[in-house]
TORKOL-4160 file (C-alpha; in steps of 0.2 Angstrom, whole numbers, padded with zeros to 4 digits, m for minus):
169
<pt num="1" X="0427" Y="0505" Z="0578"/>
<pt num="2" X="0444" Y="0498" Z="0579"/>
<pt num="3" X="0447" Y="0502" Z="0560"/>
<pt num="4" X="0439" Y="0519" Z="0559"/>
<pt num="5" X="0434" Y="0517" Z="0539"/>
<pt num="6" X="0422" Y="0520" Z="0526"/>
<pt num="7" X="0411" Y="0506" Z="0524"/>
<pt num="8" X="0417" Y="0500" Z="0507"/>
<pt num="9" X="0434" Y="0499" Z="0515"/>
<pt num="10" X="0427" Y="0488" Z="0529"/>
<pt num="11" X="0416" Y="0477" Z="0517"/>
<pt num="12" X="0432" Y="0474" Z="0505"/>
<pt num="13" X="0445" Y="0472" Z="0519"/>
<pt num="14" X="0454" Y="0455" Z="0514"/>
<pt num="15" X="0466" Y="0443" Z="0525"/>
<pt num="16" X="0478" Y="0447" Z="0512"/>
<pt num="17" X="0478" Y="0464" Z="0518"/>
<pt num="18" X="0482" Y="0459" Z="0536"/>
<pt num="19" X="0503" Y="0460" Z="0535"/>
<pt num="20" X="0516" Y="0460" Z="0547"/>
<pt num="21" X="0531" Y="0471" Z="0548"/>
<pt num="22" X="0545" Y="0477" Z="0558"/>
<pt num="23" X="0543" Y="0494" Z="0561"/>
<pt num="24" X="0556" Y="0508" Z="0570"/>
<pt num="25" X="0547" Y="0520" Z="0582"/>
<pt num="26" X="0552" Y="0537" Z="0587"/>
<pt num="27" X="0562" Y="0531" Z="0600"/>
<pt num="28" X="0573" Y="0519" Z="0590"/>
<pt num="29" X="0566" Y="0504" Z="0595"/>
<pt num="30" X="0561" Y="0490" Z="0583"/>
<pt num="31" X="0543" Y="0481" Z="0584"/>
<pt num="32" X="0534" Y="0469" Z="0574"/>
<pt num="33" X="0515" Y="0476" Z="0570"/>
<pt num="34" X="0502" Y="0467" Z="0562"/>
<pt num="35" X="0492" Y="0480" Z="0552"/>
<pt num="36" X="0480" Y="0480" Z="0536"/>
<pt num="37" X="0488" Y="0490" Z="0523"/>
<pt num="38" X="0478" Y="0494" Z="0508"/>
<pt num="39" X="0471" Y="0507" Z="0497"/>
<pt num="40" X="0456" Y="0517" Z="0502"/>
<pt num="41" X="0442" Y="0513" Z="0489"/>
<pt num="42" X="0435" Y="0531" Z="0490"/>
<pt num="43" X="0442" Y="0542" Z="0475"/>
<pt num="44" X="0450" Y="0525" Z="0468"/>
<pt num="45" X="0444" Y="0532" Z="0451"/>
<pt num="46" X="0448" Y="0550" Z="0452"/>
<pt num="47" X="0464" Y="0549" Z="0463"/>
<pt num="48" X="0468" Y="0531" Z="0465"/>
<pt num="49" X="0462" Y="0532" Z="0484"/>
<pt num="50" X="0476" Y="0534" Z="0498"/>
<pt num="51" X="0487" Y="0521" Z="0504"/>
<pt num="52" X="0481" Y="0515" Z="0523"/>
<pt num="53" X="0492" Y="0507" Z="0537"/>
<pt num="54" X="0481" Y="0502" Z="0551"/>
<pt num="55" X="0489" Y="0494" Z="0565"/>
<pt num="56" X="0478" Y="0481" Z="0575"/>
<pt num="57" X="0474" Y="0484" Z="0592"/>
<pt num="58" X="0473" Y="0471" Z="0604"/>
<pt num="59" X="0453" Y="0472" Z="0603"/>
<pt num="60" X="0452" Y="0470" Z="0586"/>
<pt num="61" X="0465" Y="0456" Z="0587"/>
<pt num="62" X="0454" Y="0447" Z="0601"/>
<pt num="63" X="0436" Y="0451" Z="0588"/>
<pt num="64" X="0448" Y="0443" Z="0573"/>
<pt num="65" X="0455" Y="0428" Z="0583"/>
<pt num="66" X="0441" Y="0415" Z="0580"/>
<pt num="67" X="0436" Y="0421" Z="0563"/>
<pt num="68" X="0443" Y="0407" Z="0549"/>
<pt num="69" X="0457" Y="0413" Z="0538"/>
<pt num="70" X="0460" Y="0399" Z="0529"/>
<pt num="71" X="0450" Y="0402" Z="0514"/>
<pt num="72" X="0456" Y="0419" Z="0513"/>
<pt num="73" X="0445" Y="0432" Z="0504"/>
<pt num="74" X="0437" Y="0446" Z="0515"/>
<pt num="75" X="0437" Y="0448" Z="0534"/>
<pt num="76" X="0418" Y="0449" Z="0535"/>
<pt num="77" X="0409" Y="0436" Z="0527"/>
<pt num="78" X="0390" Y="0433" Z="0525"/>
<pt num="79" X="0379" Y="0417" Z="0531"/>
<pt num="80" X="0384" Y="0411" Z="0514"/>
<pt num="81" X="0404" Y="0413" Z="0515"/>
<pt num="82" X="0401" Y="0427" Z="0502"/>
<pt num="83" X="0408" Y="0447" Z="0505"/>
<pt num="84" X="0397" Y="0459" Z="0510"/>
<pt num="85" X="0392" Y="0473" Z="0498"/>
<pt num="86" X="0391" Y="0490" Z="0507"/>
<pt num="87" X="0373" Y="0491" Z="0505"/>
<pt num="88" X="0372" Y="0472" Z="0514"/>
<pt num="89" X="0385" Y="0477" Z="0527"/>
<pt num="90" X="0376" Y="0493" Z="0531"/>
<pt num="91" X="0360" Y="0481" Z="0533"/>
<pt num="92" X="0368" Y="0469" Z="0545"/>
<pt num="93" X="0374" Y="0483" Z="0556"/>
<pt num="94" X="0357" Y="0486" Z="0558"/>
<pt num="95" X="0351" Y="0469" Z="0561"/>
<pt num="96" X="0367" Y="0464" Z="0574"/>
<pt num="97" X="0363" Y="0480" Z="0584"/>
<pt num="98" X="0343" Y="0475" Z="0585"/>
<pt num="99" X="0351" Y="0458" Z="0591"/>
<pt num="100" X="0361" Y="0467" Z="0603"/>
<pt num="101" X="0346" Y="0477" Z="0610"/>
<pt num="102" X="0355" Y="0493" Z="0605"/>
<pt num="103" X="0343" Y="0506" Z="0599"/>
<pt num="104" X="0341" Y="0511" Z="0581"/>
<pt num="105" X="0349" Y="0524" Z="0572"/>
<pt num="106" X="0369" Y="0516" Z="0577"/>
<pt num="107" X="0376" Y="0516" Z="0559"/>
<pt num="108" X="0394" Y="0509" Z="0553"/>
<pt num="109" X="0396" Y="0530" Z="0548"/>
<pt num="110" X="0393" Y="0532" Z="0567"/>
<pt num="111" X="0407" Y="0520" Z="0572"/>
<pt num="112" X="0418" Y="0530" Z="0562"/>
<pt num="113" X="0413" Y="0545" Z="0570"/>
<pt num="114" X="0415" Y="0539" Z="0588"/>
<pt num="115" X="0433" Y="0532" Z="0581"/>
<pt num="116" X="0437" Y="0549" Z="0576"/>
<pt num="117" X="0431" Y="0557" Z="0593"/>
<pt num="118" X="0439" Y="0543" Z="0602"/>
<pt num="119" X="0457" Y="0547" Z="0596"/>
<pt num="120" X="0454" Y="0567" Z="0599"/>
<pt num="121" X="0450" Y="0562" Z="0616"/>
<pt num="122" X="0464" Y="0551" Z="0618"/>
<pt num="123" X="0472" Y="0567" Z="0613"/>
<pt num="124" X="0479" Y="0561" Z="0598"/>
<pt num="125" X="0486" Y="0576" Z="0584"/>
<pt num="126" X="0475" Y="0581" Z="0572"/>
<pt num="127" X="0488" Y="0578" Z="0560"/>
<pt num="128" X="0488" Y="0558" Z="0565"/>
<pt num="129" X="0469" Y="0559" Z="0566"/>
<pt num="130" X="0467" Y="0564" Z="0549"/>
<pt num="131" X="0479" Y="0551" Z="0543"/>
<pt num="132" X="0472" Y="0536" Z="0553"/>
<pt num="133" X="0455" Y="0541" Z="0546"/>
<pt num="134" X="0459" Y="0543" Z="0527"/>
<pt num="135" X="0455" Y="0562" Z="0527"/>
<pt num="136" X="0461" Y="0571" Z="0512"/>
<pt num="137" X="0462" Y="0588" Z="0523"/>
<pt num="138" X="0460" Y="0594" Z="0540"/>
<pt num="139" X="0442" Y="0600" Z="0538"/>
<pt num="140" X="0435" Y="0584" Z="0546"/>
<pt num="141" X="0447" Y="0581" Z="0557"/>
<pt num="142" X="0445" Y="0597" Z="0567"/>
<pt num="143" X="0429" Y="0595" Z="0570"/>
<pt num="144" X="0435" Y="0581" Z="0581"/>
<pt num="145" X="0449" Y="0589" Z="0589"/>
<pt num="146" X="0437" Y="0605" Z="0591"/>
<pt num="147" X="0424" Y="0595" Z="0600"/>
<pt num="148" X="0437" Y="0586" Z="0610"/>
<pt num="149" X="0443" Y="0601" Z="0617"/>
<pt num="150" X="0428" Y="0609" Z="0620"/>
<pt num="151" X="0423" Y="0596" Z="0634"/>
<pt num="152" X="0443" Y="0599" Z="0640"/>
<pt num="153" X="0439" Y="0618" Z="0641"/>
<pt num="154" X="0424" Y="0616" Z="0650"/>
<pt num="155" X="0431" Y="0603" Z="0664"/>
<pt num="156" X="0447" Y="0615" Z="0666"/>
<pt num="157" X="0434" Y="0629" Z="0669"/>
<pt num="158" X="0425" Y="0618" Z="0684"/>
<pt num="159" X="0440" Y="0613" Z="0689"/>
<pt num="160" X="0447" Y="0632" Z="0691"/>
<pt num="161" X="0429" Y="0636" Z="0699"/>
<pt num="162" X="0430" Y="0623" Z="0713"/>
<pt num="163" X="0449" Y="0627" Z="0718"/>
<pt num="164" X="0443" Y="0644" Z="0719"/>
<pt num="165" X="0429" Y="0642" Z="0728"/>
<pt num="166" X="0440" Y="0629" Z="0741"/>
<pt num="167" X="0452" Y="0642" Z="0746"/>
<pt num="168" X="0437" Y="0656" Z="0748"/>
<pt num="169" X="0428" Y="0642" Z="0761"/>
């Protein structure tokens, strides 16, 4: 969830993709950031794939903390210490959700979509959502923003009605 990437990128994400860089923020301050920097697998053969730089948020850092980094390789490993394939990672997602008593139907792609929705609901600009998710056009990104805005508009309408009714009372 905290990466918002496709399952192929998650399955292939390696410890050597984890970098620490000094970044100058818009306000001019400098911060050291730990991030995953990698090239997306989608369209790798046709277009080379997009370069991704995904800062590690606190909750992701906490989830990564107990994992063994000493042997390198991919971040997620199966019970035999090997990398997951895309297909086996999908199967494990189903297994993990069952272990957690989560109803069937929750998928890796669903986590990706939830991440896009989450960003839109945090009022992140559409262009930034597009970059964070590695979309090549605004078409899909606009869906997330439009859906989040529908909810905001509905809440604004409800507030306006409540305020007007308070005045009338």
